[in-house]
C-alpha positions in Angstrom: 209.5 74.4 249.8 207.8 73.8 246.8 204.6 75.9 245.4 202.7 76.0 242.5 201.5 79.3 240.6 199.1 79.7 237.8 200.5 82.5 235.7 198.5 84.4 233.0 200.3 83.3 229.5 201.5 87.1 229.1 203.3 87.2 232.3 204.9 83.3 231.7 206.4 84.7 228.4 207.5 87.7 229.8 209.2 85.7 232.2 210.5 83.0 230.3 211.8 85.7 228.0 213.7 87.5 230.7 215.3 84.4 231.9 216.6 83.8 228.7 218.2 87.5 228.3 219.7 87.5 231.9 220.5 83.8 232.1 218.6 83.0 235.3 216.3 80.3 236.3 212.5 81.2 236.7 213.0 80.0 240.6 215.7 82.8 241.0 213.8 85.6 239.5 210.5 84.4 241.5 212.4 84.1 244.8 214.0 87.6 244.4 211.0 89.5 243.5 208.9 88.1 246.3 212.2 88.8 248.6 211.8 92.4 247.3 208.1 92.4 248.0 208.0 91.3 251.4 211.4 91.7 253.0 211.3 95.2 251.9 214.7 94.9 250.0 215.1 98.2 247.9 214.0 98.0 244.6 215.4 100.3 241.5 214.3 103.8 242.2 212.3 105.6 239.2 213.7 108.2 237.1 211.1 110.2 239.1 212.4 109.7 242.1 216.0 110.3 241.1 215.3 113.4 239.6 213.7 114.4 242.7 216.5 113.3 245.0 218.9 115.5 242.4 216.7 118.5 243.2 215.0 119.1 239.7 211.5 118.4 240.9 209.9 120.4 243.7 212.3 123.4 243.3 212.1 126.9 241.8 215.4 128.8 240.5 215.6 131.7 238.2 213.9 135.4 238.7 211.9 135.7 242.1 212.9 132.6 243.7 212.4 132.4 247.1 211.6 136.1 247.2 207.8 135.6 248.4 206.7 136.8 244.9 203.8 134.1 245.1 203.0 131.6 243.0 204.0 131.2 239.3 199.9 132.0 238.5 200.5 135.0 240.8 203.5 135.9 238.8 201.9 135.5 235.5 198.6 137.6 236.5 201.2 140.5 237.8 203.1 140.5 234.6 199.9 140.4 232.3 198.6 143.2 234.3 201.9 145.1 234.1 201.9 144.7 230.2 198.2 146.2 229.6 198.4 148.6 232.4 196.1 147.6 234.8 196.4 148.1 238.5 196.9 145.2 240.5 193.8 143.4 242.2 193.3 144.5 246.0 
């Protein structure tokens, strides 16, 4: 099936540059991208997603981790109060 698409100049230039570098035709690239979009083919994961899967995001390690000492903000407030000799708020 033949389909005609009008691309903005910047997109057309980026596509042409990519096709030359990757040694692929425009049709191959466009078909692959449309399949990913509509067929649910998994694309490459972002650095954020990789870091999250590796456990670098969303975890806390170190002093007080998992000991029910509260949020980071609560720990900072408690440390400041301790340093200045103030009693914790009720």
